[in-house]
N, CA, C and O atoms as CSV, one atom per row, in Angstrom:
chain,resi,resn,atom,element,x,y,z
A,1,UNK,N,N,123.173,195.017,104.159
A,1,UNK,CA,C,122.580,195.747,103.067
A,1,UNK,C,C,121.079,195.431,103.024
A,1,UNK,O,O,120.675,194.299,103.291
A,2,UNK,N,N,120.293,196.387,102.702
A,2,UNK,CA,C,118.844,196.205,102.617
A,2,UNK,C,C,118.429,195.819,101.209
A,2,UNK,O,O,119.163,196.041,100.246
A,3,UNK,N,N,117.252,195.245,101.105
A,3,UNK,CA,C,116.771,194.737,99.824
A,3,UNK,C,C,116.670,195.851,98.777
A,3,UNK,O,O,117.052,195.645,97.626
A,4,UNK,N,N,116.172,197.005,99.152
A,4,UNK,CA,C,116.021,198.108,98.181
A,4,UNK,C,C,117.380,198.566,97.659
A,4,UNK,O,O,117.510,198.916,96.486
A,5,UNK,N,N,118.385,198.564,98.521
A,5,UNK,CA,C,119.734,198.939,98.101
A,5,UNK,C,C,120.299,197.902,97.124
A,5,UNK,O,O,120.922,198.272,96.128
A,6,UNK,N,N,120.092,196.625,97.396
A,6,UNK,CA,C,120.532,195.567,96.476
A,6,UNK,C,C,119.863,195.737,95.112
A,6,UNK,O,O,120.526,195.659,94.077
A,7,UNK,N,N,118.564,195.966,95.115
A,7,UNK,CA,C,117.805,196.117,93.875
A,7,UNK,C,C,118.307,197.320,93.091
A,7,UNK,O,O,118.511,197.228,91.880
A,8,UNK,N,N,118.506,198.433,93.758
A,8,UNK,CA,C,118.990,199.657,93.099
A,8,UNK,C,C,120.365,199.431,92.486
A,8,UNK,O,O,120.613,199.832,91.348
A,9,UNK,N,N,121.254,198.795,93.227
A,9,UNK,CA,C,122.600,198.516,92.698
A,9,UNK,C,C,122.545,197.569,91.505
A,9,UNK,O,O,123.252,197.775,90.519
A,10,UNK,N,N,121.722,196.548,91.586
A,10,UNK,CA,C,121.619,195.571,90.487
A,10,UNK,C,C,121.094,196.226,89.212
A,10,UNK,O,O,121.497,195.841,88.114
A,11,UNK,N,N,120.220,197.188,89.336
A,11,UNK,CA,C,119.654,197.856,88.158
A,11,UNK,C,C,120.676,198.748,87.446
A,11,UNK,O,O,120.508,199.065,86.268
A,12,UNK,N,N,121.723,199.149,88.152
A,12,UNK,CA,C,122.712,200.072,87.591
A,12,UNK,C,C,123.896,199.386,86.925
A,12,UNK,O,O,124.704,200.049,86.274
A,13,UNK,N,N,124.015,198.059,87.078
A,13,UNK,CA,C,125.192,197.342,86.578
A,13,UNK,C,C,124.787,196.193,85.666
A,13,UNK,O,O,123.637,195.755,85.667
A,14,UNK,N,N,125.743,195.718,84.895
A,14,UNK,CA,C,125.497,194.531,84.076
A,14,UNK,C,C,125.224,193.337,84.986
A,14,UNK,O,O,124.392,192.488,84.667
A,15,UNK,N,N,125.921,193.270,86.113
A,15,UNK,CA,C,125.691,192.243,87.130
A,15,UNK,C,C,126.194,192.773,88.467
A,15,UNK,O,O,127.052,193.654,88.523
A,16,UNK,N,N,125.647,192.225,89.525
A,16,UNK,CA,C,126.052,192.591,90.875
A,16,UNK,C,C,126.516,191.327,91.581
A,16,UNK,O,O,125.808,190.319,91.596
A,17,UNK,N,N,127.712,191.384,92.166
A,17,UNK,CA,C,128.200,190.248,92.950
A,17,UNK,C,C,127.532,190.280,94.323
A,17,UNK,O,O,127.431,191.328,94.961
A,18,UNK,N,N,127.085,189.114,94.755
A,18,UNK,CA,C,126.417,188.970,96.044
A,18,UNK,C,C,127.249,188.123,96.988
A,18,UNK,O,O,128.077,187.322,96.555
A,19,UNK,N,N,127.025,188.305,98.268
A,19,UNK,CA,C,127.558,187.350,99.234
A,19,UNK,C,C,126.397,186.470,99.700
A,19,UNK,O,O,125.247,186.718,99.339
A,20,UNK,N,N,126.691,185.458,100.488
A,20,UNK,CA,C,125.655,184.514,100.938
A,20,UNK,C,C,124.536,185.218,101.705
A,20,UNK,O,O,123.360,184.888,101.545
A,21,UNK,N,N,124.906,186.176,102.528
A,21,UNK,CA,C,123.921,186.900,103.336
A,21,UNK,C,C,122.956,187.671,102.427
A,21,UNK,O,O,121.748,187.673,102.660
A,22,UNK,N,N,123.490,188.318,101.399
A,22,UNK,CA,C,122.641,189.059,100.462
A,22,UNK,C,C,121.741,188.120,99.668
A,22,UNK,O,O,120.592,188.454,99.378
A,23,UNK,N,N,122.260,186.950,99.317
A,23,UNK,CA,C,121.436,185.972,98.610
A,23,UNK,C,C,120.279,185.512,99.503
A,23,UNK,O,O,119.140,185.407,99.047
A,24,UNK,N,N,120.571,185.244,100.751
A,24,UNK,CA,C,119.515,184.846,101.689
A,24,UNK,C,C,118.449,185.932,101.804
A,24,UNK,O,O,117.255,185.632,101.832
A,25,UNK,N,N,118.874,187.185,101.870
A,25,UNK,CA,C,117.939,188.307,101.944
A,25,UNK,C,C,117.061,188.348,100.690
A,25,UNK,O,O,115.841,188.483,100.781
A,26,UNK,N,N,117.694,188.230,99.526
A,26,UNK,CA,C,116.937,188.223,98.265
A,26,UNK,C,C,115.906,187.102,98.238
A,26,UNK,O,O,114.744,187.323,97.897
A,27,UNK,N,N,116.332,185.918,98.594
A,27,UNK,CA,C,115.430,184.776,98.544
A,27,UNK,C,C,114.292,184.893,99.553
A,27,UNK,O,O,113.222,184.319,99.351
A,28,UNK,N,N,114.516,185.632,100.634
A,28,UNK,CA,C,113.449,185.813,101.620
A,28,UNK,C,C,112.464,186.907,101.211
A,28,UNK,O,O,111.319,186.905,101.666
A,29,UNK,N,N,112.889,187.831,100.368
A,29,UNK,CA,C,112.046,188.979,99.999
A,29,UNK,C,C,111.498,188.911,98.578
A,29,UNK,O,O,110.524,189.593,98.261
A,30,UNK,N,N,112.100,188.109,97.733
A,30,UNK,CA,C,111.688,188.013,96.332
A,30,UNK,C,C,110.873,186.747,96.092
A,30,UNK,O,O,111.007,185.759,96.813
A,31,UNK,N,N,110.048,186.793,95.093
A,31,UNK,CA,C,109.333,185.600,94.659
A,31,UNK,C,C,110.229,184.858,93.672
A,31,UNK,O,O,110.752,185.456,92.732
A,32,UNK,N,N,110.404,183.567,93.886
A,32,UNK,CA,C,111.158,182.747,92.940
A,32,UNK,C,C,110.169,182.318,91.859
A,32,UNK,O,O,109.319,181.457,92.084
A,33,UNK,N,N,110.295,182.930,90.683
A,33,UNK,CA,C,109.395,182.663,89.572
A,33,UNK,C,C,109.764,181.348,88.899
A,33,UNK,O,O,108.898,180.568,88.503
A,34,UNK,N,N,111.062,181.123,88.782
A,34,UNK,CA,C,111.565,179.912,88.139
A,34,UNK,C,C,112.915,179.577,88.734
A,34,UNK,O,O,113.692,180.469,89.073
A,35,UNK,N,N,113.195,178.288,88.862
A,35,UNK,CA,C,114.488,177.835,89.376
A,35,UNK,C,C,114.906,176.596,88.607
A,35,UNK,O,O,114.146,175.635,88.486
A,36,UNK,N,N,116.116,176.634,88.092
A,36,UNK,CA,C,116.660,175.500,87.347
A,36,UNK,C,C,117.977,175.089,87.985
A,36,UNK,O,O,118.782,175.934,88.375
A,37,UNK,N,N,118.186,173.789,88.087
A,37,UNK,CA,C,119.462,173.275,88.559
A,37,UNK,C,C,120.334,173.066,87.328
A,37,UNK,O,O,119.997,172.260,86.460
A,38,UNK,N,N,121.444,173.779,87.245
A,38,UNK,CA,C,122.309,173.688,86.068
A,38,UNK,C,C,123.092,172.376,86.037
A,38,UNK,O,O,123.601,171.977,84.990
A,39,UNK,N,N,123.185,171.714,87.180
A,39,UNK,CA,C,123.964,170.484,87.349
A,39,UNK,C,C,125.462,170.709,87.183
A,39,UNK,O,O,126.252,169.771,87.293
A,40,UNK,N,N,125.846,171.939,86.922
A,40,UNK,CA,C,127.261,172.272,86.744
A,40,UNK,C,C,127.663,173.440,87.644
A,40,UNK,O,O,128.740,173.442,88.242
A,41,UNK,N,N,126.773,174.431,87.726
A,41,UNK,CA,C,127.115,175.650,88.453
A,41,UNK,C,C,125.944,176.148,89.294
A,41,UNK,O,O,125.502,177.286,89.141
A,42,UNK,N,N,125.457,175.314,90.159
A,42,UNK,CA,C,124.417,175.735,91.089
A,42,UNK,C,C,123.065,175.982,90.458
A,42,UNK,O,O,122.753,175.461,89.388
A,43,UNK,N,N,122.272,176.782,91.137
A,43,UNK,CA,C,120.912,177.094,90.698
A,43,UNK,C,C,120.902,178.360,89.849
A,43,UNK,O,O,121.677,179.290,90.073
A,44,UNK,N,N,120.016,178.368,88.885
A,44,UNK,CA,C,119.743,179.538,88.055
A,44,UNK,C,C,118.317,179.937,88.398
A,44,UNK,O,O,117.380,179.173,88.167
A,45,UNK,N,N,118.152,181.143,88.954
A,45,UNK,CA,C,116.835,181.556,89.430
A,45,UNK,C,C,116.353,182.823,88.743
A,45,UNK,O,O,117.125,183.747,88.486
A,46,UNK,N,N,115.062,182.842,88.453
A,46,UNK,CA,C,114.385,184.059,88.017
A,46,UNK,C,C,113.621,184.554,89.235
A,46,UNK,O,O,112.746,183.864,89.758
A,47,UNK,N,N,113.963,185.764,89.683
A,47,UNK,CA,C,113.363,186.354,90.874
A,47,UNK,C,C,112.525,187.566,90.495
A,47,UNK,O,O,112.837,188.279,89.541
A,48,UNK,N,N,111.473,187.784,91.244
A,48,UNK,CA,C,110.603,188.937,91.041
A,48,UNK,C,C,110.531,189.729,92.334
A,48,UNK,O,O,110.339,189.169,93.414
A,49,UNK,N,N,110.690,191.055,92.206
A,49,UNK,CA,C,110.550,191.946,93.352
A,49,UNK,C,C,109.862,193.210,92.885
A,49,UNK,O,O,110.438,193.986,92.124
A,50,UNK,N,N,108.640,193.425,93.330
A,50,UNK,CA,C,107.860,194.624,93.002
A,50,UNK,C,C,107.902,194.959,91.508
A,50,UNK,O,O,108.327,196.051,91.132
A,51,UNK,N,N,107.478,194.058,90.686
A,51,UNK,CA,C,107.394,194.239,89.227
A,51,UNK,C,C,108.732,194.239,88.507
A,51,UNK,O,O,108.762,194.424,87.290
A,52,UNK,N,N,109.831,194.041,89.207
A,52,UNK,CA,C,111.144,193.937,88.578
A,52,UNK,C,C,111.574,192.479,88.563
A,52,UNK,O,O,111.266,191.718,89.480
A,53,UNK,N,N,112.290,192.098,87.509
A,53,UNK,CA,C,112.781,190.729,87.357
A,53,UNK,C,C,114.302,190.709,87.398
A,53,UNK,O,O,114.970,191.614,86.896
A,54,UNK,N,N,114.831,189.655,88.009
A,54,UNK,CA,C,116.277,189.493,88.152
A,54,UNK,C,C,116.638,188.033,87.932
A,54,UNK,O,O,115.861,187.131,88.244
A,55,UNK,N,N,117.821,187.820,87.394
A,55,UNK,CA,C,118.391,186.487,87.283
A,55,UNK,C,C,119.481,186.385,88.338
A,55,UNK,O,O,120.340,187.260,88.445
A,56,UNK,N,N,119.440,185.318,89.109
A,56,UNK,CA,C,120.494,185.040,90.085
A,56,UNK,C,C,121.151,183.735,89.666
A,56,UNK,O,O,120.476,182.729,89.448
A,57,UNK,N,N,122.472,183.762,89.557
A,57,UNK,CA,C,123.220,182.576,89.153
A,57,UNK,C,C,124.545,182.522,89.889
A,57,UNK,O,O,124.933,183.464,90.580
A,58,UNK,N,N,125.224,181.410,89.730
A,58,UNK,CA,C,126.545,181.223,90.322
A,58,UNK,C,C,127.544,181.026,89.197
A,58,UNK,O,O,127.314,180.222,88.293
A,59,UNK,N,N,128.650,181.753,89.246
A,59,UNK,CA,C,129.675,181.644,88.205
A,59,UNK,C,C,130.516,180.392,88.407
A,59,UNK,O,O,130.391,179.699,89.417
A,60,UNK,N,N,131.365,180.116,87.443
A,60,UNK,CA,C,132.276,178.979,87.549
A,60,UNK,C,C,133.338,179.208,88.630
A,60,UNK,O,O,134.042,178.274,89.014
A,61,UNK,N,N,133.454,180.447,89.121
A,61,UNK,CA,C,134.368,180.765,90.220
A,61,UNK,C,C,133.649,180.719,91.564
A,61,UNK,O,O,134.241,181.025,92.600
A,62,UNK,N,N,132.374,180.338,91.548
A,62,UNK,CA,C,131.602,180.263,92.780
A,62,UNK,C,C,130.992,181.582,93.220
A,62,UNK,O,O,130.393,181.662,94.293
A,63,UNK,N,N,131.139,182.622,92.399
A,63,UNK,CA,C,130.575,183.926,92.752
A,63,UNK,C,C,129.072,183.939,92.480
A,63,UNK,O,O,128.605,183.420,91.466
A,64,UNK,N,N,128.336,184.533,93.394
A,64,UNK,CA,C,126.893,184.683,93.242
A,64,UNK,C,C,126.630,185.992,92.520
A,64,UNK,O,O,127.087,187.050,92.952
A,65,UNK,N,N,125.890,185.919,91.416
A,65,UNK,CA,C,125.648,187.091,90.585
A,65,UNK,C,C,124.161,187.376,90.463
A,65,UNK,O,O,123.339,186.460,90.463
A,66,UNK,N,N,123.825,188.648,90.361
A,66,UNK,CA,C,122.448,189.084,90.178
A,66,UNK,C,C,122.401,190.025,88.988
A,66,UNK,O,O,123.212,190.945,88.882
A,67,UNK,N,N,121.440,189.791,88.085
A,67,UNK,CA,C,121.287,190.616,86.887
A,67,UNK,C,C,119.853,191.107,86.770
A,67,UNK,O,O,118.907,190.345,86.969
A,68,UNK,N,N,119.703,192.363,86.452
A,68,UNK,CA,C,118.390,192.943,86.193
A,68,UNK,C,C,117.951,192.573,84.781
A,68,UNK,O,O,118.743,192.631,83.840
A,69,UNK,N,N,116.697,192.196,84.640
A,69,UNK,CA,C,116.113,191.868,83.344
A,69,UNK,C,C,115.021,192.894,83.032
A,69,UNK,O,O,114.190,193.200,83.888
A,70,UNK,N,N,115.025,193.421,81.815
A,70,UNK,CA,C,114.056,194.475,81.502
A,70,UNK,C,C,112.628,193.953,81.380
A,70,UNK,O,O,111.672,194.691,81.617
A,71,UNK,N,N,112.479,192.663,81.005
A,71,UNK,CA,C,111.136,192.090,80.906
A,71,UNK,C,C,111.214,190.565,80.913
A,71,UNK,O,O,112.298,189.981,80.911
A,72,UNK,N,N,110.056,189.944,80.923
A,72,UNK,CA,C,109.990,188.474,81.014
A,72,UNK,C,C,110.599,187.807,79.778
A,72,UNK,O,O,111.198,186.737,79.888
A,73,UNK,N,N,110.453,188.422,78.616
A,73,UNK,CA,C,111.025,187.849,77.390
A,73,UNK,C,C,112.544,187.805,77.460
A,73,UNK,O,O,113.162,186.805,77.095
A,74,UNK,N,N,113.144,188.895,77.932
A,74,UNK,CA,C,114.601,188.924,78.081
A,74,UNK,C,C,115.050,187.852,79.080
A,74,UNK,O,O,116.042,187.161,78.848
A,75,UNK,N,N,114.328,187.717,80.176
A,75,UNK,CA,C,114.661,186.719,81.184
A,75,UNK,C,C,114.558,185.307,80.612
A,75,UNK,O,O,115.427,184.471,80.859
A,76,UNK,N,N,113.494,185.039,79.847
A,76,UNK,CA,C,113.311,183.711,79.251
A,76,UNK,C,C,114.442,183.393,78.279
A,76,UNK,O,O,114.978,182.286,78.294
A,77,UNK,N,N,114.807,184.356,77.437
A,77,UNK,CA,C,115.909,184.155,76.490
A,77,UNK,C,C,117.215,183.867,77.232
A,77,UNK,O,O,117.975,182.980,76.842
A,78,UNK,N,N,117.467,184.614,78.294
A,78,UNK,CA,C,118.680,184.427,79.083
A,78,UNK,C,C,118.726,183.018,79.672
A,78,UNK,O,O,119.734,182.322,79.556
A,79,UNK,N,N,117.629,182.606,80.300
A,79,UNK,CA,C,117.570,181.276,80.919
A,79,UNK,C,C,117.722,180.181,79.873
A,79,UNK,O,O,118.479,179.231,80.074
A,80,UNK,N,N,117.008,180.308,78.758
A,80,UNK,CA,C,117.092,179.302,77.695
A,80,UNK,C,C,118.510,179.186,77.155
A,80,UNK,O,O,119.005,178.081,76.931
A,81,UNK,N,N,119.164,180.324,76.945
A,81,UNK,CA,C,120.538,180.316,76.425
A,81,UNK,C,C,121.495,179.666,77.421
A,81,UNK,O,O,122.330,178.846,77.040
A,82,UNK,N,N,121.373,180.030,78.693
A,82,UNK,CA,C,122.241,179.447,79.720
A,82,UNK,C,C,122.045,177.938,79.794
A,82,UNK,O,O,123.015,177.179,79.794
A,83,UNK,N,N,120.795,177.507,79.858
A,83,UNK,CA,C,120.521,176.083,80.011
A,83,UNK,C,C,120.966,175.293,78.780
A,83,UNK,O,O,121.402,174.149,78.907
A,84,UNK,N,N,120.862,175.878,77.613
A,84,UNK,CA,C,121.348,175.226,76.390
A,84,UNK,C,C,122.866,175.054,76.455
A,84,UNK,O,O,123.396,174.004,76.092
A,85,UNK,N,N,123.556,176.090,76.918
A,85,UNK,CA,C,125.016,176.004,77.048
A,85,UNK,C,C,125.397,174.961,78.090
A,85,UNK,O,O,126.309,174.168,77.855
A,86,UNK,N,N,124.717,174.944,79.241
A,86,UNK,CA,C,125.013,173.935,80.264
A,86,UNK,C,C,124.762,172.528,79.733
A,86,UNK,O,O,125.517,171.605,80.039
A,87,UNK,N,N,123.714,172.361,78.947
A,87,UNK,CA,C,123.416,171.058,78.364
A,87,UNK,C,C,124.558,170.614,77.445
A,87,UNK,O,O,124.970,169.455,77.471
A,88,UNK,N,N,125.061,171.543,76.639
A,88,UNK,CA,C,126.183,171.228,75.751
A,88,UNK,C,C,127.443,170.914,76.562
A,88,UNK,O,O,128.207,170.015,76.211
A,89,UNK,N,N,127.651,171.662,77.648
A,89,UNK,CA,C,128.816,171.420,78.500
A,89,UNK,C,C,128.739,170.027,79.114
A,89,UNK,O,O,129.743,169.320,79.203
A,90,UNK,N,N,127.545,169.643,79.534
A,90,UNK,CA,C,127.331,168.324,80.138
A,90,UNK,C,C,127.720,167.231,79.152
A,90,UNK,O,O,128.227,166.179,79.539
A,91,UNK,N,N,127.472,167.499,77.851
A,91,UNK,CA,C,127.816,166.537,76.805
A,91,UNK,C,C,129.281,166.614,76.393
A,91,UNK,O,O,129.729,165.846,75.542
A,92,UNK,N,N,130.039,167.551,77.002
A,92,UNK,CA,C,131.474,167.619,76.738
A,92,UNK,C,C,131.887,168.428,75.529
A,92,UNK,O,O,132.912,168.136,74.914
A,93,UNK,N,N,131.108,169.444,75.171
A,93,UNK,CA,C,131.417,170.213,73.962
A,93,UNK,C,C,132.595,171.162,74.130
A,93,UNK,O,O,133.141,171.642,73.137
A,94,UNK,N,N,132.996,171.441,75.365
A,94,UNK,CA,C,134.068,172.409,75.585
A,94,UNK,C,C,133.547,173.854,75.614
A,94,UNK,O,O,134.340,174.795,75.635
A,95,UNK,N,N,132.235,174.032,75.616
A,95,UNK,CA,C,131.627,175.365,75.677
A,95,UNK,C,C,131.902,175.996,77.028
A,95,UNK,O,O,132.247,175.320,77.996
A,96,UNK,N,N,131.739,177.319,77.067
A,96,UNK,CA,C,131.893,178.055,78.321
A,96,UNK,C,C,130.771,179.076,78.455
A,96,UNK,O,O,130.264,179.612,77.469
A,97,UNK,N,N,130.409,179.319,79.681
A,97,UNK,CA,C,129.434,180.372,79.970
A,97,UNK,C,C,130.224,181.647,80.244
A,97,UNK,O,O,131.193,181.634,81.003
A,98,UNK,N,N,129.812,182.723,79.636
A,98,UNK,CA,C,130.471,184.025,79.813
A,98,UNK,C,C,129.689,184.814,80.868
A,98,UNK,O,O,128.806,185.606,80.539
A,99,UNK,N,N,130.026,184.586,82.124
A,99,UNK,CA,C,129.275,185.159,83.240
A,99,UNK,C,C,129.426,186.667,83.385
A,99,UNK,O,O,128.542,187.330,83.926
A,100,UNK,N,N,130.526,187.205,82.912
A,100,UNK,CA,C,130.821,188.612,83.211
A,100,UNK,C,C,130.572,189.553,82.050
A,100,UNK,O,O,131.124,190.653,81.998
A,101,UNK,N,N,129.744,189.118,81.124
A,101,UNK,CA,C,129.366,189.991,79.986
A,101,UNK,C,C,128.024,190.601,80.241
A,101,UNK,O,O,127.525,191.363,79.413
């Protein structure tokens, strides 16, 4: 799959499931604006490609997911919320991340 096709598909869905090859392609073509280690579920990345922003994360099932973000504020809120939940999970709160919403 080509990068433009991945980007187009990601913009049309709430999230797009990726395989390792597609993730490698994304990481080679996109700018990594921000990267956080969740310490629980892999890396949480904010990616930029031609003025578009995307969040790439790994679900608790090991699935690689890509989400289109309409702007930097939405991306920041998403990252902050995820990292807050992971922090609570690390402390044993019993919280869960809802990856498929």
